[in-house]
N, C-alpha and C positions, 0 to 999 in steps of 0.2 A: 744712547750712543752704541750700546751692545746690539740693539735691535737693528740699527741702520748702519753698523760697521763704520762709525765715525771715530777715527783715531784708535780703534781697537778692532780685533777680528770680530766678525759677526758671531754672536753667541745668544741664541734665543733663550736658553736656560738662565743665563746670567741676567739677561734683560728682564725676564719674568720675575726673577728674585728681587731685583730692585724696584720694579713696578709694584710688587706686592708690599714691600716696605713702605713705599710712598702712599699707596692706595689705602693701606690700613690706617694711615694718618689723615685720610680724608682728601688727599690731593686728587682733584677731579680728573686731570689729564692722565694720571697714573691709573685711576679706576677705569677709565675708558680704554687705555692701552692694555690693561690686564684682561679686560673683556674681549678685546680683539685677539689677544694671545690665545685665550680659551676658545674663541670662535674658530680660529684657524689651526689650533693645535701647535703653536709655535712656542716651544720651550716648556710647555705644559701639556697634559693630555687634552685632546679636543673634548670639550664638555660645554654643550650649548646652555645648559641650565646655569652653570657657573659663569658663563659669559653674560647671560641675561642678568644675573645677580649684580655684576660689576657695572654693566650698562645702566641698570636702573639707578644705582647709587649716583653715578655721574649725571644721568638724565634728570633726576630729582633736584640736582643743583643747577639745572638750566643749561648743561653742556650739550649743544645742539647736535654734534656728531653722535653722541650717545643716544640722544632722543631718536635720531634717524635709525640707528642700529637696533634700538628697542622696537621701533615700529616695524622694521623689516623682519625682525624675529617673530613678531606677532602675525605678520602676513604669511610667513613660511611655516610657522608652528615649530620653530627651532628653540628648544629650551623652555617653551611656554606652549599651552594649547593655542592653536590657531584662533585668532580673535580679531576680526576685521575692525570692530568698533574701537578696540584698544590700538590697533595699528593706525587708524585714522587720527586718533588722539595724539599719539607720539609723533607721527609723521607730520601732522599739521604744525606742531610746536617747532619742529626742525625746519620745515618748509618755510614757515613765516620768518625764520632767521636767515633764509637764503641758502640752505643746504640743498644742492642740486639733486642728490639721490633721493632725498625725502620728497622733493617737489615732483620728481618723476614717479615715485611710488604713489604719491597722492593723485597724480593725474591718471595713473593706471586704475586706482581704486574708484575714481569718479567714472572712468570709461566703463568699467565692469559692473559698477554698482556694489562694490564690496564695502560694507560698513557705512555706506552713504547712499542716497538716492542717486541713480544714474544721472549724470549731467555732463553732456558733451562740451558745453561751453567751459565749465570749470576743468574738465579733463584736458581740453586743448590749452587753456590758460597755463595750467601747471606743467604740462608737457613742454610747452613753448618756453617757459621760464627755465625749466630744467635743462633743455637742449642748449639754451643760450649761456648757461653757466657751467656746463659739463666741459672739463678741460681735456678729457681723453677722447680722441677722435672717434674710436669705435663706439663708445658710449653715446657720444653726441649723435652719431649716425643712427643708432637704434632709437634714440629718443625722437629724433626728427622724423623717422619712419612711422613710429607710433603716433606722433602728432598728426602726420599727414593722413594716416588711416582714420583717425577720429574726424579730421576735416572732411573726409569723403562722405561722412554721415550727417554733415551739418549744412545748413543753408548759408548763403553768403552773408546775411545779416548776423547769424550766430558767430560765424568766423570773425567778422569785424568786431563784434562785441568782445569776444575772447582776446583778440589782438589788442584792443583798447585796454582791457583789464590787465593784461600782461605788461603793457607799456606803463600803466599807472601804478603797478605794484611797487611797494617799498618794503624793505626788510624791517623787521621789528626786533628789539632786544628780547632776551629770554623772559623778561617781566611783562612783555607786550607793549612796551613804550617804543617810540621810534628809535631805530638803531642810530648810533652815533656816526657821523661822517668820518671816513678815514682821513 
């Protein structure tokens, strides 16, 4: 409530204090939120290594947003050494659960061959899924542009295969089982 100014004035310091109390007790959402606070310097000093510590605790419990954040940290080398193989591992876990930014990151990694063999079909598939799930118009436009740039390097049959894969994709739960229907 303090972070989002819901019923109280916005106060990132107070928010971080309460996130820390809950995170120390193992509450996964608080661990993730404390990681975000450290990543952005909201209420606490900006500290990428501290952010990664909290993201990892939440990610290890299957929290998809934390897995995505951890994957992006490995791509960018923020708080950890840049490691594309680790980035793929964490982004894949989040992407499989339907997290749009992880799907986009995975698409970029397949397009560039970062931590995986370069594969335009998989790049297109993940970028297409990400663009279809991104709710911010600017982000959706960027993802669509990236997807279309990848498509320019593909044959029509490769594009058809990637589109089929995107249509047939289904999210999974953190444990790899099919996700429950809402």
